[in-house]
C-alpha positions as CSV (number, residue, x, y, z in Angstrom):
1,M,-0.1,-0.1,0.0
2,K,1.1,3.6,-0.6
3,N,2.2,5.6,2.5
4,R,-0.6,7.9,3.7
5,N,1.9,10.5,4.9
6,V,2.9,11.1,1.3
7,K,1.0,14.1,-0.2
8,Y,-0.9,13.1,-3.2
9,K,-3.5,14.8,-5.3
10,S,-6.7,13.9,-4.0
11,I,-8.9,11.5,-5.9
12,A,-12.5,10.6,-5.5
13,I,-14.3,7.9,-7.6
14,I,-18.1,8.3,-7.6
15,T,-20.7,5.7,-8.4
16,C,-24.5,5.5,-8.3
17,W,-25.9,2.3,-7.5
18,Y,-29.6,1.3,-7.0
19,G,-30.9,-2.0,-5.7
20,P,-29.1,-4.8,-3.9
21,Y,-25.5,-5.2,-4.1
22,P,-24.4,-7.8,-6.5
23,W,-22.5,-11.2,-5.5
24,Y,-19.1,-9.7,-6.4
25,F,-19.6,-6.7,-4.4
26,P,-17.3,-8.0,-1.4
27,Y,-14.4,-8.3,-3.7
28,F,-14.9,-4.6,-5.0
29,V,-14.9,-3.5,-1.3
30,H,-11.9,-5.5,-0.3
31,S,-10.0,-4.2,-3.3
32,C,-10.7,-0.5,-2.4
33,L,-8.9,-1.2,0.9
34,F,-5.5,-1.3,-1.0
35,S,-6.0,2.2,-2.5
36,P,-6.3,4.0,0.8
37,T,-5.5,7.4,-0.7
38,V,-8.4,7.3,-3.0
39,D,-11.9,7.8,-1.9
40,F,-14.8,5.7,-3.3
41,I,-18.1,7.4,-3.0
42,I,-21.2,5.4,-3.7
43,I,-24.6,7.2,-4.1
44,T,-27.2,4.7,-3.4
45,D,-30.8,3.9,-1.9
46,N,-29.4,0.5,-0.3
47,E,-29.1,0.8,3.4
48,E,-28.0,-2.7,3.9
49,F,-24.9,-3.2,6.1
50,I,-21.7,-3.6,4.2
51,P,-19.2,-6.0,6.1
52,N,-15.6,-5.1,6.2
53,K,-16.0,-1.6,4.7
54,P,-12.8,0.4,4.5
55,K,-12.8,3.9,5.6
56,N,-12.3,5.0,2.1
57,I,-15.6,3.9,0.9
58,K,-18.2,6.6,1.5
59,I,-21.9,5.9,1.3
60,I,-24.3,8.7,0.6
61,Y,-28.0,7.8,0.4
62,R,-30.1,9.5,-2.1
63,T,-33.2,8.1,-3.9
64,L,-33.4,8.2,-7.8
65,E,-36.1,11.0,-7.3
66,E,-33.7,12.9,-5.4
67,I,-31.1,12.6,-8.0
68,K,-33.6,13.9,-10.5
69,E,-34.3,17.0,-8.4
70,I,-30.5,17.7,-8.0
71,A,-30.2,17.5,-11.9
72,L,-33.1,19.9,-12.4
73,E,-31.7,22.3,-10.0
74,K,-28.3,22.3,-11.6
75,L,-29.3,21.8,-15.4
76,G,-32.4,23.9,-15.3
77,F,-34.4,21.1,-17.2
78,V,-36.2,17.9,-16.3
79,V,-34.1,15.0,-16.9
80,N,-35.0,11.4,-17.6
81,I,-33.8,8.7,-15.1
82,D,-36.6,6.4,-14.9
83,H,-34.2,3.3,-14.5
84,P,-30.9,3.1,-12.8
85,F,-28.9,2.0,-15.8
86,K,-29.6,5.3,-17.5
87,L,-27.4,6.9,-15.0
88,C,-24.5,5.7,-17.1
89,D,-25.3,8.5,-19.6
90,F,-24.9,11.0,-16.6
91,K,-21.5,9.9,-15.4
92,P,-19.4,12.6,-17.3
93,A,-21.9,15.3,-15.4
94,Y,-21.2,13.9,-12.0
95,G,-18.6,16.6,-11.3
96,F,-21.2,19.2,-12.1
97,L,-24.3,17.6,-10.4
98,F,-22.4,16.6,-7.3
99,S,-20.1,19.3,-6.9
100,H,-21.1,19.8,-3.3
101,I,-19.7,16.4,-2.6
102,L,-16.5,16.5,-4.6
103,N,-15.5,20.2,-4.1
104,E,-12.5,19.2,-1.7
105,Y,-10.9,16.8,-4.2
106,D,-8.2,17.6,-7.0
107,F,-9.7,15.0,-9.4
108,W,-13.0,13.3,-9.5
109,G,-13.7,10.1,-11.5
110,H,-16.8,7.9,-12.5
111,G,-16.5,4.3,-11.9
112,D,-18.5,1.2,-11.4
113,I,-18.8,-1.5,-8.7
114,D,-18.2,-4.5,-11.0
115,I,-14.5,-3.8,-10.7
116,V,-11.8,-5.4,-8.6
117,Y,-9.0,-2.8,-8.3
118,G,-5.3,-3.2,-8.3
119,N,-3.1,-0.4,-7.0
120,I,-4.7,2.8,-8.6
121,R,-1.8,5.0,-7.4
122,E,0.7,2.8,-9.4
123,F,-1.0,3.9,-12.6
124,M,-2.6,7.3,-11.7
125,I,0.8,8.8,-10.6
126,E,1.6,12.3,-9.8
127,E,3.5,12.9,-12.9
128,L,0.3,12.3,-15.0
129,L,-1.9,14.2,-12.7
130,N,0.3,17.1,-13.0
131,V,0.0,17.2,-16.8
132,Y,-3.4,15.8,-17.9
133,D,-7.0,17.1,-17.5
134,I,-8.7,13.7,-18.2
135,L,-7.3,10.4,-17.7
136,S,-9.0,7.2,-19.4
137,S,-8.2,3.7,-18.8
138,R,-8.3,2.6,-22.5
139,H,-6.4,3.9,-25.4
140,D,-9.1,4.0,-27.9
141,F,-12.2,5.7,-26.1
142,I,-13.2,7.3,-22.9
143,T,-14.0,4.5,-20.3
144,G,-17.2,4.6,-18.2
145,S,-15.7,2.2,-15.7
146,F,-13.0,4.5,-14.7
147,C,-12.2,7.9,-16.0
148,L,-10.6,10.9,-14.1
149,Y,-11.4,14.5,-14.5
150,K,-9.7,17.4,-13.1
151,N,-11.9,19.0,-10.8
152,N,-12.3,22.5,-12.1
153,Q,-15.2,24.4,-14.1
154,Q,-13.8,23.6,-17.6
155,M,-13.8,19.7,-16.9
156,N,-17.0,19.6,-14.7
157,M,-18.8,21.1,-17.6
158,L,-17.0,19.4,-20.5
159,F,-20.1,17.3,-21.2
160,M,-22.0,20.5,-22.3
161,Q,-19.5,20.8,-25.2
162,S,-21.7,17.9,-26.8
163,R,-24.3,19.4,-29.0
164,D,-26.6,16.5,-27.9
165,Y,-26.3,16.4,-24.1
166,K,-29.8,17.8,-23.5
167,K,-31.2,15.1,-25.8
168,V,-29.3,12.4,-24.1
169,F,-30.3,13.6,-20.5
170,T,-34.0,14.0,-21.6
171,N,-34.5,10.7,-23.2
172,A,-35.0,7.4,-21.7
173,E,-32.9,5.7,-24.2
174,H,-29.5,4.7,-23.3
175,F,-26.8,6.3,-25.5
176,C,-23.7,5.2,-24.1
177,F,-22.8,9.0,-23.8
178,D,-20.2,8.4,-21.2
179,E,-18.1,6.4,-23.6
180,C,-18.5,6.4,-27.5
181,N,-22.2,5.9,-28.5
182,F,-21.4,2.1,-29.0
183,Q,-18.8,2.7,-31.6
184,F,-16.4,0.0,-29.6
185,I,-15.4,-2.2,-32.4
186,P,-14.4,0.3,-35.0
187,L,-12.5,2.2,-32.4
188,Q,-10.8,-0.8,-31.1
189,K,-9.9,-1.5,-35.0
190,G,-8.1,1.9,-35.1
191,Y,-10.7,3.9,-36.8
192,S,-10.9,7.7,-35.5
193,I,-14.1,9.0,-33.7
194,F,-14.4,11.5,-36.5
195,D,-14.7,8.9,-39.2
196,L,-17.7,7.1,-37.7
197,P,-21.4,8.0,-37.8
198,N,-22.0,10.9,-35.4
199,E,-25.7,10.3,-34.2
200,I,-24.6,11.4,-30.7
201,E,-21.6,13.5,-29.7
202,S,-20.1,11.2,-27.1
203,M,-17.6,12.0,-24.6
204,T,-15.0,10.3,-26.7
205,Y,-15.9,12.7,-29.6
206,V,-15.9,15.7,-27.2
207,V,-12.6,14.9,-25.5
208,K,-11.0,14.2,-29.0
209,K,-12.5,17.3,-30.5
210,E,-11.3,19.5,-27.5
211,E,-7.9,18.0,-27.9
212,R,-7.8,18.7,-31.6
213,E,-8.4,22.3,-30.9
214,G,-5.9,22.6,-28.1
215,K,-8.4,23.2,-25.3
216,L,-7.4,20.2,-23.2
217,N,-4.8,17.6,-22.6
218,P,-6.2,14.0,-22.4
219,F,-4.5,10.8,-21.4
220,F,-5.4,7.6,-23.1
221,D,-3.7,4.3,-22.3
222,F,-4.7,0.6,-22.0
223,I,-4.3,-0.1,-18.3
224,I,-7.2,-2.4,-17.5
225,I,-7.8,-6.0,-17.7
226,E,-11.1,-7.3,-19.4
227,G,-12.8,-10.3,-20.7
228,V,-12.7,-14.0,-19.3
229,S,-9.7,-15.8,-18.8
230,R,-8.2,-18.3,-16.3
231,K,-5.0,-16.1,-16.2
232,V,-6.3,-13.3,-14.1
233,K,-5.0,-13.0,-10.5
234,W,-5.5,-10.7,-7.6
235,D,-2.4,-10.9,-5.4
236,K,-2.2,-8.7,-2.3
237,G,-3.7,-5.6,-3.9
238,K,-2.5,-6.2,-7.5
239,I,-4.2,-7.3,-10.6
240,I,-2.0,-9.4,-12.6
241,Y,-2.6,-11.0,-16.0
242,K,-0.5,-14.3,-17.0
243,D,1.7,-13.6,-14.1
244,K,3.3,-11.0,-16.4
245,F,1.2,-8.0,-17.0
246,E,-0.2,-5.6,-14.2
247,G,-3.5,-3.7,-14.5
248,M,-5.1,-0.9,-12.7
249,Y,-8.2,-2.9,-12.3
250,Y,-10.3,-6.2,-13.7
251,N,-13.4,-5.1,-15.3
252,L,-15.9,-7.7,-14.4
253,I,-18.4,-6.6,-17.1
254,R,-18.1,-10.0,-18.8
255,Y,-16.8,-12.1,-16.0
256,K,-19.7,-11.5,-13.8
257,V,-22.1,-13.1,-16.3
258,A,-19.7,-15.9,-17.3
259,C,-18.8,-17.1,-13.8
260,K,-20.7,-20.4,-13.3
261,N,-20.4,-20.6,-9.5
262,P,-20.0,-17.2,-7.8
263,V,-18.1,-17.8,-4.6
264,I,-17.6,-15.4,-1.5
265,F,-14.7,-16.2,0.6
266,N,-14.8,-15.1,4.1
267,P,-12.4,-13.9,4.9
268,I,-11.2,-12.9,1.3
269,P,-7.7,-14.5,0.6
270,E,-4.5,-12.6,0.0
271,T,-4.4,-14.3,-3.4
272,F,-7.2,-15.4,-5.5
273,Y,-8.1,-16.4,-9.3
274,F,-10.9,-15.6,-11.6
275,H,-11.7,-18.8,-13.1
276,P,-14.8,-19.1,-15.4
277,R,-16.0,-21.8,-12.9
278,G,-15.7,-19.5,-10.0
279,I,-13.1,-17.6,-8.0
280,T,-10.7,-19.9,-6.6
281,I,-7.6,-19.7,-4.1
282,T,-5.4,-21.8,-6.5
283,P,-4.6,-21.5,-10.2
284,Q,-6.7,-23.9,-12.4
């Protein structure tokens, strides 16, 4: 773990979650313990007790209706958040909507709970935070699962540079606004966001446009582990792939569905493996 006595730029990762916590949540909670200089803020209506919750996980209770009221007050128009998944489109606006929660931090980020973190400060180092305005955890598009924004007016209102943000926020449809309007495959193949159909000016489009115009300095790099594999290990606060490559976190978006036998160890061991049959304490 990093030394708490060292002065770092402060970081908060904010997530909105509604409903019961999923089976993998204890692993998310445990992994947060190993990034003690980062605060993880969960806005939720879930009042259930969270076992072994470290001090850097902060729970704020708000209903969806209260979130909609905050958005109306801040944005000046009625938003459509009739189901929790729609909140993904609002992630880039969290710094604006929740400025009263985030004002003490140097950087804020949007995140998810279907994540097991490694050591965030091994990747979000001071040398990067001193230079960049926004930091994505993929090289090809803005990542909804983890993206850091410098906590200032320009970055907190960056989403408004999209011509479509009002359309996105007032429509029940999910637009993948926080990332790339579902243009994952062509972007992964090396296409530019400017070469693709432009139904919605997503945050990837906005950031790339602002970068091209010299208005901000973004960081893009592939520093996460994704997919389903027998070669992903959590080891004493680190996420490692094939015993060779370290990642900042493991995105469970596919694993949580593919896992055939969800296992919750209590206590969670120092080392465990993400096998498709279930989490194990030995490699398979």
